[in-house]
N, CA, C and O of each residue as an XYZ file, in Angstrom:
800
protein
N      28.352     13.279    -25.714
C      27.323     12.612    -26.373
C      25.704     12.969    -25.637
O      25.578     13.010    -24.413
N      24.804     13.155    -26.370
C      23.361     13.212    -25.505
C      22.769     12.160    -25.012
O      22.369     11.246    -25.734
N      22.644     12.168    -23.694
C      22.344     10.912    -23.034
C      20.760     11.000    -22.400
O      20.193     12.015    -21.995
N      20.308      9.811    -22.439
C      18.846      9.460    -21.834
C      18.888      8.537    -20.759
O      19.241      7.384    -21.006
N      18.530      8.919    -19.407
C      18.421      8.533    -18.381
C      16.812      8.000    -17.858
O      15.942      8.864    -17.971
N      16.441      6.864    -17.390
C      15.158      6.720    -16.946
C      15.033      6.730    -15.716
O      16.026      6.461    -15.041
N      13.781      7.043    -15.069
C      13.610      6.933    -13.627
C      12.064      6.792    -13.300
O      11.223      7.539    -13.800
N      11.820      5.951    -12.574
C      10.336      5.462    -12.282
C      10.202      5.943    -10.513
O      10.950      5.675     -9.573
N       9.126      6.619    -10.557
C       8.580      7.149     -9.220
C       7.223      6.658     -8.765
O       6.315      6.353     -9.539
N       7.155      6.603     -7.329
C       5.633      6.444     -7.029
C       5.364      8.153     -5.997
O       6.089      8.816     -5.256
N       4.191      8.259     -6.409
C       3.798      9.612     -5.916
C       2.807      9.441     -4.977
O       1.808      8.755     -5.192
N       3.106     10.238     -3.572
C       1.897     10.654     -2.997
C       0.889     11.856     -3.098
O       1.456     12.910     -2.810
N      -0.268     11.991     -3.381
C      -0.909     13.242     -4.279
C      -1.880     13.708     -3.013
O      -2.544     12.884     -2.384
N      -1.882     15.134     -2.717
C      -2.495     15.787     -2.227
C      -3.318     17.064     -2.824
O      -2.702     18.104     -3.054
N      -4.151     17.007     -2.971
C      -5.494     17.826     -4.020
C      -5.916     19.126     -3.522
O      -6.323     19.075     -2.361
N      -5.934     20.128     -3.993
C      -6.828     21.113     -3.822
C      -7.927     21.486     -4.703
O      -7.617     21.497     -5.894
N      -9.179     21.808     -4.415
C     -10.335     21.758     -5.227
C     -10.872     23.228     -4.948
O     -10.806     23.688     -3.808
N     -11.408     23.965     -6.006
C     -12.394     25.148     -5.955
C     -13.646     24.631     -6.428
O     -13.849     24.383     -7.617
N     -14.572     24.448     -5.424
C     -15.954     23.618     -5.825
C     -17.145     25.105     -6.364
O     -17.051     26.303     -6.098
N     -17.875     24.575     -6.940
C     -18.908     25.556     -7.388
C     -20.258     25.236     -6.449
O     -21.100     24.350     -6.596
N     -20.153     26.309     -5.403
C     -20.898     26.513     -4.524
C     -22.542     26.372     -4.524
O     -23.297     26.092     -3.593
N     -22.834     26.682     -5.977
C     -24.308     26.454     -6.353
C     -24.790     24.890     -6.264
O     -25.965     24.631     -6.002
N     -23.671     23.703     -6.532
C     -24.089     22.799     -6.500
C     -23.413     21.719     -5.512
O     -23.853     20.575     -5.403
N     -22.541     22.099     -4.959
C     -21.896     21.254     -3.787
C     -21.554     21.927     -2.638
O     -21.509     23.154     -2.559
N     -21.308     21.143     -1.727
C     -20.737     22.070     -0.141
C     -19.882     20.756      0.321
O     -19.874     19.613     -0.136
N     -19.126     21.387      1.464
C     -18.534     20.336      2.117
C     -17.453     19.537      1.473
O     -17.152     18.344      1.504
N     -16.922     20.696      0.821
C     -15.716     19.827     -0.239
C     -14.543     19.250      0.582
O     -13.949     19.925      1.423
N     -14.276     18.118      0.329
C     -12.850     17.522      1.299
C     -12.095     16.683      0.151
O     -12.684     15.945     -0.638
N     -10.806     16.886      0.172
C     -10.135     15.928     -0.682
C      -9.568     15.149      0.106
O      -9.394     15.318      1.313
N      -9.147     13.955     -0.771
C      -9.077     12.525     -0.046
C      -7.661     12.144     -0.519
O      -7.331     12.478     -1.657
N      -6.826     11.492      0.243
C      -5.299     11.109     -0.312
C      -5.176     10.270     -1.210
O      -5.860      9.247     -1.205
N      -4.255     10.542     -2.185
C      -4.209     10.198     -3.733
C      -2.789      9.669     -3.895
O      -1.887     10.027     -3.137
N      -2.603      8.793     -4.916
C      -1.480      8.213     -5.482
C      -1.135      8.261     -6.528
O      -2.063      8.282     -7.337
N       0.125      8.298     -7.058
C       0.515      8.260     -8.644
C       1.677      7.451     -9.070
O       2.464      7.047     -8.213
N       1.847      7.189    -10.296
C       3.267      6.560    -10.708
C       3.662      7.314    -11.938
O       3.007      7.645    -12.925
N       5.068      7.516    -11.567
C       5.504      8.262    -12.816
C       6.554      7.513    -13.492
O       7.057      6.579    -12.868
N       6.970      7.778    -14.683
C       8.140      6.920    -15.692
C       8.539      7.954    -16.484
O       7.820      8.150    -17.464
N       9.676      8.826    -16.312
C      10.438      9.468    -17.114
C      11.790      9.843    -17.793
O      12.816      9.797    -17.114
N      11.819     10.079    -18.631
C      13.505      9.761    -19.341
C      13.982     11.419    -19.316
O      13.354     12.402    -19.711
N      15.321     11.326    -18.702
C      15.883     12.350    -18.510
C      16.915     12.729    -19.679
O      17.812     11.919    -19.911
N      16.846     13.816    -20.369
C      17.448     13.859    -21.390
C      18.885     14.841    -20.919
O      18.740     15.859    -20.243
N      20.102     14.413    -21.337
C      21.207     14.976    -20.658
C      22.000     15.710    -22.280
O      22.244     15.224    -23.384
N      22.173     16.947    -21.720
C      23.208     17.822    -23.000
C      24.293     18.131    -22.481
O      24.308     18.674    -21.376
N      25.677     17.791    -23.313
C      26.663     17.873    -22.569
C      27.280     19.176    -22.408
O      28.128     19.353    -21.534
N      26.943     20.016    -23.123
C      27.007     21.331    -23.619
C      26.362     22.230    -22.315
O      27.094     23.126    -21.895
N      25.176     22.066    -21.719
C      24.836     22.331    -20.703
C      24.473     21.179    -19.627
O      23.591     20.323    -19.698
N      25.575     21.456    -18.447
C      25.490     20.337    -17.766
C      24.422     20.469    -16.485
O      23.996     19.493    -15.868
N      24.127     21.638    -16.247
C      22.897     21.912    -15.166
C      21.780     21.983    -15.818
O      20.890     22.147    -14.984
N      21.297     21.941    -17.003
C      20.154     22.032    -17.666
C      19.943     20.678    -18.287
O      20.892     20.156    -18.872
N      18.531     19.930    -18.195
C      18.148     18.820    -18.598
C      16.783     18.936    -18.829
O      16.108     19.857    -18.368
N      16.296     17.932    -19.607
C      14.815     18.024    -20.305
C      14.288     16.766    -19.804
O      14.898     15.698    -19.838
N      13.141     16.948    -19.344
C      12.487     15.541    -18.643
C      11.283     15.436    -19.401
O      10.665     16.480    -19.607
N      10.729     14.095    -19.964
C       9.514     13.984    -20.502
C       9.093     12.226    -20.393
O       9.809     11.225    -20.377
N       7.990     12.361    -20.349
C       7.416     11.023    -19.668
C       6.150     10.784    -19.733
O       5.509     11.164    -20.713
N       5.580     10.130    -18.730
C       3.894      9.584    -18.401
C       3.998      9.562    -16.909
O       4.974      9.323    -16.198
N       2.592      9.908    -16.559
C       2.411     10.118    -15.137
C       0.780      9.603    -14.827
O      -0.084     10.346    -15.293
N       0.351      8.489    -14.139
C      -0.808      8.511    -13.798
C      -1.092      8.605    -12.192
O      -0.411      8.187    -11.255
N      -2.511      9.398    -12.204
C      -2.557      9.708    -11.096
C      -4.251      9.555    -10.336
O      -5.178     10.029    -10.993
N      -4.502      9.036     -9.269
C      -5.521      8.419     -8.510
C      -5.855      9.391     -7.628
O      -5.126      9.314     -6.640
N      -6.825     10.477     -7.542
C      -6.786     11.398     -6.870
C      -8.760     11.371     -6.346
O      -9.575     10.952     -7.167
N      -9.153     11.793     -5.156
C     -10.348     11.797     -4.838
C     -10.677     13.016     -4.224
O      -9.816     13.859     -3.973
N     -12.167     13.201     -3.901
C     -12.768     14.110     -3.083
C     -13.859     13.656     -2.785
O     -14.305     12.790     -3.538
N     -14.727     14.091     -1.523
C     -16.014     13.643     -1.150
C     -16.328     15.336     -0.933
O     -15.575     16.260     -0.625
N     -17.880     15.284     -1.262
C     -18.750     16.824     -1.180
C     -20.285     16.383     -1.172
O     -20.812     15.397     -1.689
N     -20.743     17.245     -0.552
C     -22.339     17.047     -0.269
C     -22.762     17.826     -1.557
O     -22.177     18.845     -1.924
N     -24.184     17.084     -2.440
C     -24.650     17.820     -3.179
C     -26.231     16.807     -3.478
O     -26.706     16.051     -2.631
N     -26.766     17.021     -4.732
C     -27.992     16.418     -5.147
C     -28.012     15.307     -5.415
O     -26.870     14.859     -5.516
N     -28.819     14.559     -5.600
C     -29.104     12.834     -6.087
C     -30.714     12.965     -6.478
O     -31.483     13.300     -5.577
N     -31.197     12.724     -7.717
C     -32.619     12.945     -8.004
C     -32.687     11.114     -8.660
O     -32.092     10.546     -9.576
N     -33.531     10.744     -7.833
C     -33.775      9.319     -8.380
C     -34.748      9.662     -9.653
O     -35.400     10.669     -9.929
N     -34.584      8.495    -10.264
C     -35.330      8.433    -11.671
C     -36.744      8.513    -11.708
O     -37.452      7.743    -11.059
N     -37.266      9.571    -12.567
C     -38.441     10.008    -12.498
C     -39.112     11.045    -11.719
O     -40.281     11.413    -11.833
N     -38.021     11.559    -10.734
C     -38.349     12.523     -9.741
C     -38.195     13.772    -10.361
O     -37.602     13.859    -11.436
N     -38.741     14.892     -9.707
C     -38.551     16.462    -10.461
C     -37.135     16.893     -9.909
O     -36.524     16.197     -9.098
N     -36.691     18.003    -10.371
C     -35.392     18.242    -10.080
C     -35.890     19.628     -9.844
O     -36.611     20.317    -10.566
N     -35.302     19.922     -8.564
C     -35.216     20.807     -7.638
C     -33.942     21.395     -7.318
O     -33.240     20.637     -6.647
N     -33.364     22.638     -7.619
C     -32.246     22.993     -7.199
C     -32.252     23.696     -6.329
O     -32.201     24.883     -6.651
N     -32.312     23.404     -4.900
C     -32.582     24.196     -3.680
C     -31.331     24.524     -2.895
O     -31.366     25.289     -1.931
N     -30.305     23.976     -3.290
C     -29.108     23.911     -2.380
C     -29.375     23.384     -1.118
O     -29.022     23.954     -0.085
N     -30.156     22.018     -1.152
C     -30.091     21.365     -0.171
C     -29.323     20.240     -0.288
O     -29.958     19.380     -0.898
N     -28.491     19.960     -0.045
C     -27.305     19.011     -0.438
C     -27.528     17.729      0.611
O     -26.972     17.604      1.701
N     -28.416     16.877      0.046
C     -28.970     15.907      1.090
C     -27.850     14.224      0.943
O     -27.934     13.235      1.672
N     -26.829     14.460     -0.330
C     -26.399     13.218     -0.382
C     -24.976     13.671     -0.576
O     -24.661     14.623     -1.290
N     -23.997     12.792      0.227
C     -22.456     12.785     -0.212
C     -22.181     11.696     -1.501
O     -22.646     10.571     -1.685
N     -21.246     12.494     -2.298
C     -20.477     12.205     -3.286
C     -19.075     11.787     -3.135
O     -18.122     12.542     -2.945
N     -19.048     10.489     -3.242
C     -17.307     10.069     -3.105
C     -16.348      9.686     -4.183
O     -16.242      8.493     -4.469
N     -15.757     10.438     -4.704
C     -15.443     10.458     -6.017
C     -13.738     10.133     -6.155
O     -12.961     10.743     -5.420
N     -13.342      9.338     -6.943
C     -11.893      8.994     -7.296
C     -11.844      9.307     -8.879
O     -12.627      8.815     -9.692
N     -10.927     10.093     -9.150
C     -10.483     10.605    -10.339
C      -9.321      9.904    -11.046
O      -8.227     10.130    -10.530
N      -9.324      9.114    -12.101
C      -8.213      8.642    -12.908
C      -7.530      9.479    -13.859
O      -8.310     10.195    -14.487
N      -6.324      9.612    -14.157
C      -5.794     10.895    -14.993
C      -4.636     10.444    -15.598
O      -4.035      9.651    -14.874
N      -4.115     10.655    -16.637
C      -2.962     10.378    -17.509
C      -2.352     12.098    -17.452
O      -3.116     13.063    -17.419
N      -0.946     12.197    -17.451
C      -0.370     13.521    -17.576
C       0.899     13.133    -18.610
O       1.607     12.172    -18.312
N       1.136     13.811    -19.685
C       2.253     13.611    -20.395
C       3.219     14.886    -20.179
O       3.195     15.771    -21.034
N       4.084     15.007    -19.037
C       4.703     16.139    -19.025
C       6.113     16.357    -19.741
O       6.870     15.450    -20.086
N       6.306     17.604    -19.888
C       7.439     18.287    -20.761
C       8.047     19.132    -19.930
O       7.406     20.174    -19.800
N       9.544     19.064    -19.003
C       9.576     19.817    -18.006
C      11.127     20.415    -18.228
O      11.829     19.751    -18.991
N      11.563     21.290    -17.789
C      12.934     22.013    -17.808
C      13.699     21.630    -16.860
O      12.820     21.236    -16.093
N      14.629     21.446    -16.334
C      15.323     20.949    -15.200
C      16.682     21.851    -14.789
O      17.650     21.749    -15.543
N      16.767     22.585    -13.808
C      17.666     23.007    -13.622
C      18.560     22.828    -12.352
O      17.884     23.023    -11.342
N      19.759     22.544    -12.099
C      20.596     22.201    -11.197
C      21.308     23.412    -10.640
O      21.797     24.337    -11.289
N      21.281     23.234     -9.182
C      22.282     24.204     -8.614
C      23.860     23.736     -8.864
O      24.827     24.496     -8.820
N      23.887     22.529     -9.095
C      25.518     22.327     -9.561
C      25.367     21.067    -10.673
O      24.249     20.579    -10.839
N      26.621     20.512    -11.494
C      26.229     19.518    -12.210
C      26.189     18.433    -11.172
O      26.813     18.264    -10.124
N      25.031     17.587    -11.946
C      24.962     16.551    -11.394
C      25.890     15.282    -11.607
O      26.042     14.373    -10.792
N      26.450     15.384    -12.787
C      27.237     14.352    -13.250
C      28.600     14.458    -12.562
O      29.346     13.491    -12.715
N      29.066     15.555    -11.779
C      30.115     15.682    -10.977
C      30.065     15.647     -9.626
O      31.094     15.688     -8.951
N      28.818     15.564     -9.086
C      28.456     15.773     -7.722
C      27.170     14.482     -7.054
O      26.118     14.282     -7.661
N      27.467     13.879     -5.992
C      26.794     12.961     -5.293
C      25.023     13.315     -4.962
O      23.985     12.661     -5.058
N      25.421     14.872     -4.485
C      24.100     15.326     -4.109
C      23.985     16.258     -4.875
O      25.003     16.820     -5.280
N      22.718     16.676     -5.282
C      22.318     17.886     -5.798
C      20.872     18.370     -5.880
O      19.960     17.579     -6.121
N      20.699     19.464     -5.710
C      19.551     20.380     -5.615
C      19.140     20.745     -6.964
O      20.015     21.071     -7.768
N      17.821     20.729     -7.337
C      17.406     21.313     -8.702
C      15.982     21.620     -8.706
O      15.141     21.091     -7.978
N      15.793     22.470     -9.538
C      14.325     23.186     -9.913
C      13.755     22.609    -11.178
O      14.537     22.159    -12.016
N      12.613     22.586    -11.364
C      11.881     22.042    -12.673
C      10.755     22.854    -12.632
O      10.286     23.412    -11.640
N      10.277     22.886    -13.999
C       9.187     23.405    -14.470
C       8.708     23.319    -15.830
O       9.565     23.267    -16.712
N       7.168     23.288    -16.238
C       6.787     22.831    -17.648
C       5.583     22.763    -17.691
O       4.769     22.931    -16.783
N       5.386     22.438    -19.068
C       3.352     22.052    -19.217
C       3.507     20.543    -19.308
O       4.523     19.856    -19.413
N       1.924     20.140    -19.224
C       1.908     18.705    -19.227
C       0.513     18.534    -19.994
O      -0.374     19.374    -19.839
N       0.367     17.558    -20.723
C      -1.024     16.991    -21.371
C      -1.563     16.548    -20.499
O      -0.828     16.030    -19.658
N      -2.936     16.513    -20.258
C      -3.722     15.825    -19.078
C      -4.898     15.187    -19.827
O      -5.372     15.841    -20.756
N      -5.397     14.056    -19.553
C      -6.159     13.265    -20.213
C      -6.900     12.682    -18.900
O      -6.151     12.294    -18.004
N      -8.108     12.594    -18.719
C      -9.421     12.173    -17.828
C      -9.492     11.224    -18.342
O      -9.662     11.227    -19.561
N      -9.373      9.798    -17.495
C      -9.706      8.404    -17.878
C     -11.089      8.312    -17.670
O     -11.848      7.850    -18.521
N     -11.557      8.852    -16.261
C     -12.791      8.505    -15.617
C     -13.019      8.969    -14.108
O     -12.301      9.672    -13.396
N     -14.143      8.405    -13.866
C     -14.256      8.696    -12.446
C     -15.258      7.466    -11.786
O     -16.365      7.057    -12.136
N     -14.440      7.117    -10.788
C     -15.291      6.195    -10.112
C     -16.225      7.019     -8.808
O     -15.816      7.940     -8.101
N     -17.391      6.449     -8.773
C     -18.015      7.132     -7.666
C     -19.441      6.408     -6.865
O     -20.173      5.482     -7.214
N     -19.441      7.179     -5.807
C     -20.353      6.294     -4.818
C     -21.261      7.561     -4.157
O     -20.756      8.538     -3.603
N     -22.723      7.329     -4.340
C     -23.454      8.439     -3.622
C     -24.128      7.721     -2.377
O     -24.398      6.520     -2.367
N     -24.308      8.376     -1.593
C     -24.959      8.026     -0.144
C     -25.796      8.957      0.510
O     -25.383     10.065      0.853
N     -27.042      8.537      0.716
C     -28.060      9.079      1.397
C     -27.552      9.748      2.589
O     -27.023      8.936      3.349
N     -27.528     11.077      3.058
C     -26.904     11.525      4.321
C     -28.223     10.837      5.578
O     -27.860     10.354      6.650
N     -29.397     10.909      5.255
C     -30.291     10.562      6.040
C     -30.263      9.216      7.008
O     -30.456      9.032      8.210
N     -29.924      8.365      5.878
C     -29.692      6.955      6.429
C     -28.355      6.325      6.311
O     -28.170      5.177      6.714
N     -27.493      6.980      5.816
C     -25.883      6.422      5.133
C     -26.431      5.334      4.261
O     -25.705      4.343      4.178
N     -27.163      5.316      3.826
C     -27.212      4.186      2.518
C     -26.875      4.380      1.135
O     -27.213      5.331      0.430
N     -26.287      3.546      0.867
C     -25.663      3.760     -0.807
C     -26.618      3.995     -1.678
O     -27.552      3.209     -1.520
N     -26.769      4.712     -2.490
C     -28.226      4.862     -3.495
C     -27.477      4.414     -4.931
O     -28.038      3.887     -5.891
N     -26.292      4.709     -4.835
C     -25.620      4.854     -6.684
C     -24.086      4.255     -6.487
O     -23.487      4.254     -5.412
N     -23.688      3.859     -7.464
C     -22.328      3.579     -7.506
C     -22.175      3.337     -9.288
O     -22.980      2.941    -10.130
N     -20.885      3.740     -9.359
C     -20.161      3.242    -10.852
C     -19.074      3.953    -11.347
O     -18.271      4.523    -10.608
N     -19.005      3.947    -12.629
C     -17.787      4.433    -13.131
C     -18.691      5.650    -14.356
O     -19.480      5.251    -15.212
N     -18.337      7.048    -14.152
C     -18.644      7.950    -15.223
C     -17.710      8.742    -15.663
O     -16.802      9.097    -14.912
N     -17.784      9.168    -17.016
C     -17.147      9.846    -18.090
C     -16.814     11.093    -17.143
O     -17.584     11.437    -16.246
N     -15.662     11.711    -17.402
C     -15.263     12.915    -16.634
C     -14.941     13.867    -18.096
O     -14.258     13.320    -18.962
N     -15.407     15.175    -18.321
C     -14.972     15.894    -19.056
C     -14.529     17.265    -18.441
O     -14.594     17.638    -17.270
N     -13.987     18.013    -19.727
C     -13.381     19.411    -19.135
C     -14.539     20.627    -19.626
O     -15.515     20.385    -20.336
N     -14.208     21.861    -19.114
C     -15.294     23.025    -19.451
C     -14.491     23.019    -21.285
O     -13.367     22.744    -21.706
N     -15.855     23.500    -21.968
C     -15.411     23.691    -23.367
C     -14.405     24.320    -24.029
O     -13.779     23.887    -24.997
N     -14.238     25.640    -23.317
C     -13.103     26.867    -23.649
C     -11.712     26.305    -23.376
O     -10.824     26.921    -23.966
N     -11.279     25.194    -22.559
C      -9.980     24.960    -22.347
C      -9.674     23.285    -22.668
O      -8.669     22.778    -22.171
N     -10.484     22.568    -23.418
C     -10.510     21.504    -23.837
C      -9.078     21.427    -24.943
O      -8.584     22.316    -25.636
N      -8.741     20.199    -24.790
C      -7.360     19.899    -25.874
C      -7.261     18.738    -26.722
O      -6.585     17.799    -26.304
N      -7.805     18.652    -27.804
C      -7.824     17.468    -28.632
C      -8.986     16.611    -28.560
O      -9.573     16.201    -29.561
N      -9.391     16.278    -27.090
C     -10.706     15.586    -26.716
C     -11.445     16.075    -25.880
O     -10.993     16.833    -25.021
N     -12.642     15.774    -25.940
C     -13.580     16.273    -24.638
C     -12.870     16.119    -23.236
O     -13.156     16.938    -22.363
N     -11.861     15.003    -22.942
C     -11.463     14.532    -21.864
C      -9.914     14.938    -21.596
O      -9.210     14.480    -20.696
N      -9.529     15.909    -22.584
C      -8.077     16.383    -22.723
C      -8.064     17.857    -22.493
O      -8.809     18.672    -23.038
N      -6.924     18.154    -21.428
C      -6.408     19.685    -21.255
C      -5.257     19.713    -21.133
O      -4.529     18.888    -21.686
N      -4.835     20.638    -20.404
C      -3.500     20.881    -19.954
C      -2.980     21.528    -18.785
O      -3.657     22.421    -18.278
N      -1.651     21.144    -18.179
C      -1.627     21.885    -16.837
C      -0.163     22.490    -16.874
O       0.664     22.319    -17.770
N      -0.021     23.200    -15.764
C       1.359     23.727    -15.684
C       2.205     23.133    -14.332
O       1.440     23.032    -13.373
N       3.168     22.846    -14.120
C       4.042     22.277    -13.396
C       5.372     22.857    -13.063
O       6.184     23.280    -13.886
N       5.520     22.829    -11.650
C       6.569     23.293    -11.161
C       7.233     22.838     -9.789
O       6.489     22.764     -8.810
N       8.282     22.596     -9.680
C       8.837     22.119     -8.369
C      10.327     21.889     -8.213
O      11.138     21.961     -9.136
N      10.635     21.570     -6.798
C      12.101     21.398     -6.401
C      12.216     19.959     -5.895
O      11.296     19.387     -5.311
N      13.416     19.409     -6.161
C      14.134     18.327     -5.915
C      15.308     18.194     -5.380
O      16.038     19.184     -5.326
N      15.710     17.044     -4.909
C      16.956     16.612     -4.691
C      17.356     15.185     -5.011
O      16.548     14.275     -4.826
N      18.498     14.970     -5.455
C      19.384     13.742     -5.981
C      20.208     13.449     -5.182
O      20.999     14.263     -4.704
N      20.155     11.913     -4.823
C      21.617     11.512     -4.353
C      22.135     10.116     -5.081
O      21.611      9.007     -5.191
N      23.197     10.578     -5.456
C      23.639      9.285     -6.259
C      24.873      8.442     -5.511
O      25.647      8.803     -4.624
N      24.756      7.258     -6.174
C      25.890      6.065     -5.378
C      26.926      6.528     -5.858
O      27.002      7.265     -6.841
N      28.240      5.921     -4.860
C      29.474      6.496     -5.451
C      30.032      6.283     -7.079
O      30.821      7.023     -7.667
N      29.505      5.295     -7.504
C      29.838      4.824     -8.994
C      28.841      5.781     -9.924
O      28.694      5.563    -11.126
N      28.185      6.853     -9.231
C      27.691      7.774     -9.964
C      26.348      7.211    -11.037
O      25.538      7.940    -11.610
N      26.413      5.841    -11.081
C      25.505      5.260    -11.979
C      23.702      5.037    -11.599
O      22.725      4.959    -12.344
N      23.830      4.991    -10.271
C      22.498      4.964     -9.884
C      21.896      5.948     -8.767
O      22.894      6.449     -8.248
N      20.869      6.416     -8.206
C      20.727      6.998     -7.181
C      19.187      6.930     -7.067
O      18.433      6.159     -7.659
N      18.809      8.130     -5.970
C      17.409      8.343     -5.761
C      17.016      9.977     -5.667
O      17.744     10.950     -5.477
N      15.538      9.876     -5.884
C      15.346     11.451     -5.685
C      14.151     11.465     -5.085
O      13.327     10.554     -5.017
N      14.091     12.816     -4.550
C      13.015     13.322     -3.290
C      12.455     14.616     -4.285
O      13.137     15.619     -4.494
N      11.319     14.432     -4.756
C      10.780     15.893     -5.421
C       9.450     16.448     -4.566
O       8.835     15.704     -3.802
N       9.078     17.873     -4.794
C       7.679     18.211     -4.510
C       7.410     18.911     -5.368
O       8.155     19.817     -5.743
N       6.153     18.619     -5.935
C       5.677     19.231     -7.458
C       4.125     19.988     -7.203
O       3.117     19.462     -6.730
N       4.302     21.345     -7.667
C       2.688     21.729     -7.543
C       2.335     21.675     -9.280
O       3.010     22.102    -10.217
N       0.842     20.887     -9.274
C       0.521     21.234    -10.664
C      -0.806     21.948    -10.524
O      -1.601     21.921     -9.584
N      -0.870     22.687    -11.846
C      -2.169     23.697    -11.865
C      -2.786     23.316    -13.064
O      -2.231     23.624    -14.119
N      -4.220     22.475    -13.080
C      -4.714     22.450    -14.037
C      -5.460     23.199    -14.739
O      -6.442     23.592    -14.110
N      -5.381     23.628    -15.997
C      -5.958     25.076    -16.519
C      -7.572     24.975    -16.649
O      -8.310     25.951    -16.782
N      -7.978     23.653    -16.588
C      -9.584     23.472    -17.222
C     -10.080     22.953    -16.015
O      -9.330     22.249    -15.338
N     -11.364     23.216    -15.591
C     -12.286     22.777    -14.492
C     -12.853     21.664    -14.996
O     -12.864     21.535    -16.220
N     -13.313     20.854    -14.326
C     -13.832     19.511    -14.478
C     -15.354     19.365    -14.583
O     -15.991     20.067    -13.797
N     -15.911     18.736    -15.249
C     -17.558     18.541    -15.377
C     -17.759     16.752    -14.975
O     -17.407     15.742    -15.586
N     -18.457     16.945    -13.724
C     -18.727     15.521    -13.332
C     -20.036     15.140    -13.133
O     -20.801     15.749    -12.384
N     -20.347     14.092    -13.814
C     -21.876     13.654    -13.854
C     -21.937     12.206    -13.205
O     -21.535     11.278    -13.907
N     -22.350     11.962    -12.077
C     -22.618     10.955    -10.915
C     -23.978     10.408    -11.302
O     -24.965     11.020    -10.892
N     -24.160      9.181    -12.145
C     -25.519      8.723    -12.389
C     -26.427      9.766    -12.976
O     -27.553      9.843    -12.486
N     -26.119     10.541    -13.907
C     -26.472     11.216    -14.676
C     -27.351     12.413    -13.669
O     -28.543     12.692    -13.793
N     -26.299     13.054    -12.577
C     -26.690     14.131    -11.500
C     -25.896     14.844    -11.486
O     -25.944     15.808    -10.722
């Protein structure tokens, strides 16, 4: 019979960003975290192949130097990045992954496996703080909408796609009914993000 198992995970997130150097500098990723809840579909005729589906929440962040224009002031893009933006991004992913094990997980307590697939990505929004580097005072903070570049949007302005690939290790208890997993995934988002902090 086809069997569905469920797994809940806590994720530690390390991010990599490719900034637009015309509008930002000194870009640094900050430590993030995530929560994952996925179902694992087991096929009797393919003991080493499984299908993973579920939902994941990621909270990741970055800091960078950029512009900030006070209301009523002229806009001049002179690459004088006098303000630091601290950003936390809230995202949802709906992954569909194929999982291939080195051995049959149903017959071994310890298993090494690889997985890869696709995920729908939805940007929930962004929390931001903008700090004046001259006196370290905060000039703005709030919650901003986050969109994706037009050519890679999917279904909504905040929706896109990502490719995932990873490696994992599973250890089961002697009764083979429970266990724990350790995974490392690389996630490549297919669309660049468009950030607006306080209309800047």
